[in-house]
C-alpha positions as CSV (number, residue, x, y, z in Angstrom):
1,M,49.2,-80.6,115.4
2,K,48.1,-80.6,118.9
3,K,47.7,-77.3,120.5
4,T,46.4,-76.0,124.0
5,R,43.2,-74.1,123.8
6,N,43.4,-70.4,125.0
7,D,41.2,-67.4,124.6
8,K,43.3,-66.1,121.5
9,E,42.5,-69.1,119.8
10,M,38.8,-69.0,120.3
11,N,36.6,-68.4,117.2
12,V,33.4,-70.4,117.8
13,K,30.2,-69.4,116.0
14,Y,27.5,-68.1,118.7
15,E,30.2,-68.0,121.3
16,E,28.1,-65.8,123.8
17,Q,25.0,-68.2,123.3
18,I,27.1,-71.3,123.8
19,I,28.7,-69.8,126.8
20,D,25.2,-69.3,128.4
21,I,23.9,-72.7,127.5
22,V,27.1,-74.3,129.3
23,K,26.6,-72.1,132.4
24,R,23.2,-73.4,132.8
25,A,24.1,-76.9,132.3
26,L,26.9,-76.7,135.1
27,V,24.4,-75.0,137.4
28,E,22.0,-77.8,136.8
29,D,24.8,-80.4,137.5
30,I,26.8,-78.8,140.2
31,G,24.1,-76.6,142.0
32,Y,25.7,-75.5,145.3
33,G,28.7,-77.6,145.2
34,D,30.3,-81.0,143.8
35,I,30.0,-82.7,147.3
36,T,31.6,-85.9,146.1
37,T,34.8,-84.3,145.0
38,I,34.7,-81.8,147.9
39,S,34.2,-84.8,150.4
40,V,36.9,-87.4,148.8
41,I,39.7,-84.7,147.7
42,G,38.9,-81.5,149.9
43,D,41.1,-78.4,149.6
44,E,44.1,-80.5,148.4
45,Y,45.3,-79.4,144.9
46,I,46.2,-82.4,142.6
47,E,47.9,-82.0,139.3
48,G,46.6,-84.2,136.8
49,S,45.0,-84.9,133.5
50,A,42.3,-86.9,131.7
51,E,41.5,-88.4,128.2
52,F,38.9,-88.5,126.2
53,L,38.6,-92.1,125.2
54,I,36.5,-92.8,122.1
55,K,34.6,-96.2,122.2
56,G,32.7,-96.0,119.1
57,D,33.2,-95.1,115.5
58,G,31.6,-91.6,114.4
59,I,32.0,-88.1,113.7
60,I,33.5,-86.0,116.6
61,A,31.6,-82.9,117.3
62,G,31.5,-80.6,120.3
63,L,35.0,-80.0,121.1
64,D,34.9,-76.4,121.3
65,V,32.0,-76.7,123.5
66,V,33.9,-78.9,125.7
67,W,36.7,-76.4,126.0
68,I,34.3,-73.7,126.9
69,V,33.0,-76.1,129.8
70,F,36.4,-76.7,131.3
71,K,37.3,-72.9,130.7
72,T,34.0,-72.0,132.7
73,I,34.7,-74.3,135.6
74,D,38.4,-73.4,135.8
75,P,40.3,-70.9,133.5
76,N,43.7,-72.7,134.6
77,L,42.7,-75.7,133.0
78,N,44.2,-76.8,129.5
79,F,42.6,-78.6,126.9
80,V,44.3,-80.2,123.8
81,P,42.0,-81.6,121.4
82,Y,43.7,-84.1,119.3
83,F,40.8,-83.9,116.4
84,N,38.9,-81.0,114.9
85,D,35.0,-81.0,115.1
86,G,33.8,-82.8,111.9
87,D,36.7,-85.5,111.9
88,E,36.1,-89.3,111.7
89,V,37.1,-91.0,114.9
90,R,37.4,-94.7,115.6
91,S,37.0,-96.9,118.8
92,G,40.2,-96.5,120.8
93,N,41.1,-92.9,119.5
94,I,41.9,-90.3,122.1
95,A,39.8,-87.1,121.3
96,G,41.9,-84.8,123.3
97,V,43.3,-84.5,127.1
98,V,42.5,-81.9,129.7
99,S,44.9,-81.1,132.4
100,G,45.2,-79.0,135.6
101,D,43.5,-79.4,138.9
102,V,41.8,-82.7,139.0
103,R,38.9,-81.4,141.3
104,S,38.0,-79.0,138.5
105,I,38.3,-81.7,135.9
106,L,35.9,-84.1,138.0
107,S,33.5,-81.5,138.6
108,A,33.4,-80.9,134.7
109,E,33.5,-84.4,133.7
110,R,30.0,-85.0,133.1
111,T,28.6,-81.9,131.5
112,A,31.5,-81.8,129.2
113,L,30.8,-85.7,128.3
114,N,26.9,-84.9,127.7
115,F,27.7,-82.2,125.2
116,L,30.4,-84.0,123.2
117,Q,28.6,-87.4,123.5
118,R,25.2,-85.8,122.1
119,M,26.7,-83.5,119.5
120,S,29.0,-86.4,118.3
121,G,25.9,-88.6,118.1
122,I,23.9,-85.9,116.2
123,A,26.8,-85.3,113.7
124,T,27.3,-89.0,113.2
125,L,23.6,-89.5,112.3
126,T,23.4,-86.7,110.1
127,N,26.7,-87.8,108.2
128,K,25.0,-91.0,107.5
129,F,22.0,-89.5,105.8
130,V,24.6,-86.9,103.8
131,R,26.6,-89.9,102.6
132,A,23.3,-91.8,101.5
133,V,22.4,-88.9,99.2
134,E,25.7,-88.3,97.7
135,G,25.5,-87.7,94.1
136,T,22.2,-85.9,94.2
137,K,21.4,-82.2,94.6
138,A,19.3,-82.9,98.0
139,K,20.7,-81.6,101.1
140,I,19.8,-83.1,104.5
141,T,18.1,-80.4,106.8
142,D,17.0,-80.5,110.6
143,T,13.9,-79.5,112.0
144,R,12.8,-77.8,115.4
145,K,12.6,-81.5,117.1
146,T,15.5,-80.5,119.2
147,A,16.2,-80.9,123.1
148,P,14.7,-77.9,125.0
149,G,17.3,-75.2,125.8
150,L,19.6,-77.1,123.4
151,R,18.5,-76.4,119.7
152,L,21.5,-74.4,119.1
153,I,24.1,-77.0,120.2
154,D,22.0,-79.7,118.2
155,K,21.7,-77.6,115.2
156,I,25.5,-76.9,115.1
157,A,26.1,-80.6,115.5
158,V,24.0,-81.2,112.5
159,E,26.2,-78.6,110.5
160,I,29.4,-80.5,111.5
161,G,27.7,-83.7,110.4
162,G,27.4,-82.0,106.9
163,G,23.8,-81.2,107.0
164,V,22.1,-77.8,106.7
165,N,19.8,-75.9,109.0
166,H,16.3,-75.4,108.7
167,R,14.8,-72.3,110.4
168,F,16.1,-71.9,114.3
169,G,12.6,-70.9,115.6
170,L,9.4,-69.5,114.6
171,Y,10.9,-66.1,114.2
172,D,13.4,-66.5,111.3
173,M,11.2,-68.2,108.7
174,I,7.5,-68.6,108.1
175,L,6.5,-72.1,107.5
176,I,2.7,-72.5,106.9
177,K,1.8,-76.1,108.2
178,D,-1.4,-78.2,108.2
179,N,-2.8,-76.6,111.5
180,H,-2.4,-73.1,110.4
181,I,-4.2,-74.1,107.0
182,A,-7.0,-75.9,109.0
183,V,-7.3,-72.6,111.1
184,A,-7.3,-70.3,108.0
185,G,-9.8,-72.1,106.1
186,G,-7.7,-73.6,103.6
187,I,-4.3,-73.4,101.9
188,E,-5.0,-70.4,99.7
189,K,-6.5,-68.2,102.6
190,A,-3.6,-69.1,104.6
191,I,-0.7,-68.0,101.9
192,E,-2.8,-64.9,101.1
193,R,-3.1,-63.8,104.7
194,C,0.7,-64.6,104.9
195,L,1.5,-62.6,101.6
196,K,-0.5,-59.5,103.2
197,Y,1.0,-59.5,106.7
198,V,4.8,-59.5,105.1
199,K,3.8,-56.9,103.1
200,E,2.1,-54.4,105.4
201,K,4.9,-55.1,108.0
202,N,7.6,-55.3,105.7
203,V,8.8,-58.6,107.0
204,N,11.7,-60.1,105.0
205,V,11.8,-63.6,105.6
206,K,11.6,-67.0,103.4
207,I,8.0,-68.5,103.2
208,E,7.4,-72.1,103.2
209,V,4.1,-74.0,102.8
210,E,3.3,-77.5,103.6
211,A,1.4,-79.7,101.0
212,Q,-0.4,-82.7,102.0
213,N,-1.6,-84.0,98.4
214,L,-0.8,-83.2,94.8
215,D,-3.9,-81.0,95.1
216,D,-2.4,-78.7,97.4
217,V,0.7,-78.4,95.3
218,R,-1.6,-77.2,92.4
219,K,-3.3,-74.4,94.6
220,V,0.2,-73.3,95.8
221,L,1.3,-73.3,92.2
222,K,-1.6,-71.2,91.2
223,I,-1.5,-68.7,94.0
224,G,2.2,-68.4,94.2
225,G,4.1,-66.0,96.6
226,V,6.2,-68.8,98.7
227,D,9.7,-69.7,98.3
228,R,9.6,-73.2,99.2
229,I,7.0,-76.2,99.1
230,L,7.2,-78.8,102.0
231,L,6.1,-82.2,100.5
232,D,4.7,-83.9,103.7
233,N,4.7,-87.8,103.9
234,F,4.5,-88.2,100.1
235,G,5.4,-91.5,98.7
236,I,7.9,-91.8,96.1
237,D,5.6,-91.7,93.1
238,E,4.0,-88.8,94.4
239,L,7.0,-86.8,95.1
240,K,8.2,-87.4,91.4
241,K,5.0,-86.1,90.4
242,A,5.0,-83.1,92.5
243,V,8.6,-82.2,91.6
244,D,7.5,-82.4,87.9
245,L,4.6,-80.2,88.7
246,I,6.5,-77.4,90.6
247,S,9.3,-77.8,87.8
248,G,11.7,-75.6,89.5
249,K,9.3,-72.7,90.3
250,F,9.9,-73.0,94.0
251,E,12.3,-74.9,96.2
252,V,11.1,-78.5,97.2
253,E,11.5,-80.1,100.5
254,A,10.4,-83.8,101.4
255,S,9.6,-84.7,105.0
256,G,7.8,-87.4,106.7
257,G,8.9,-91.1,107.2
258,I,12.4,-90.6,105.9
259,T,14.8,-93.5,107.0
260,L,18.4,-94.3,106.0
261,E,16.9,-97.2,103.8
262,N,14.7,-94.9,101.8
263,V,16.5,-91.5,101.9
264,R,18.2,-92.3,98.7
265,Q,15.2,-92.9,96.9
266,V,13.6,-89.7,98.3
267,A,16.6,-87.7,96.9
268,E,16.4,-89.3,93.6
269,T,13.1,-87.7,93.1
270,G,14.7,-84.2,92.5
271,V,14.1,-82.7,95.7
272,D,16.1,-79.7,96.9
273,Y,15.9,-80.5,100.6
274,I,15.1,-83.7,103.0
275,S,14.0,-82.6,106.4
276,I,14.7,-85.3,109.2
277,G,13.5,-84.9,112.8
278,M,15.5,-88.1,114.0
279,L,18.6,-86.3,113.5
280,T,17.9,-84.3,116.7
281,H,14.9,-86.0,118.4
282,S,16.5,-89.4,119.0
283,P,20.0,-89.6,117.8
284,K,22.1,-92.5,119.5
285,A,25.0,-90.8,121.7
286,L,28.6,-91.6,120.7
287,D,30.3,-93.7,123.3
288,I,33.0,-91.6,124.9
289,S,34.5,-91.8,128.4
290,L,36.7,-89.5,130.3
291,E,39.7,-91.4,132.0
292,I,41.9,-89.7,134.8
293,K,45.6,-89.9,134.5
294,I,47.6,-88.8,137.9
């Protein structure tokens, strides 16, 4: 059912943070004023509408963010989405219609499209990976390789596409990586220092450690204390051996060199998670345009 958005219907996760992101994006784009719209239209109020035209197949994501863009620009604008975030869309579909003062619509156009195209691109790519591993227990997860300032938006898009979120930042999970291990003087020392810290500081977060080879896996199994082992750049045979070694004692995550062509093989080794940087660092935006109707 098509419905006009209003404040009472708003139920967006992380609403305040998204509003802040949108405000910064609008300041970046509009600055001291939309001089093109001001010079061409001036003070004249013109009632109109605009349709979001889908020009490619994919998963739509970011409709609630688009609504926040319009509400922030002009509370009197009405936005009617024709789909829900996560729906499949086809080229030629209309994702939704915004109506009201065309000056406001024009000023919001690019920012609204930027969010909608990027988020839909991330959701579409994520969904391709999710479908590729259907029937296995592996979950597709993101990384911190996100656009600066847009991590929340990027990660919401991954969820919409059917993936799961890894840590949001350096503050909500401990991930001991190769550089930490090198500085600490070895994987055992890195884990020991980490465990000592969380105990002394009463820190309640998950702990993950990166393994570069099967020897690292054996060392982690011996010392224990972590929640997940990240198998970085392991070949398929090595992944299978590592999963057998770990034998369910810890969660297992695979990462590095994973593509749509090989993700199924990785999933079938028995890993619990597959983290993929390209979901957010190099997605192809879904082609969408905004067509004004007077």
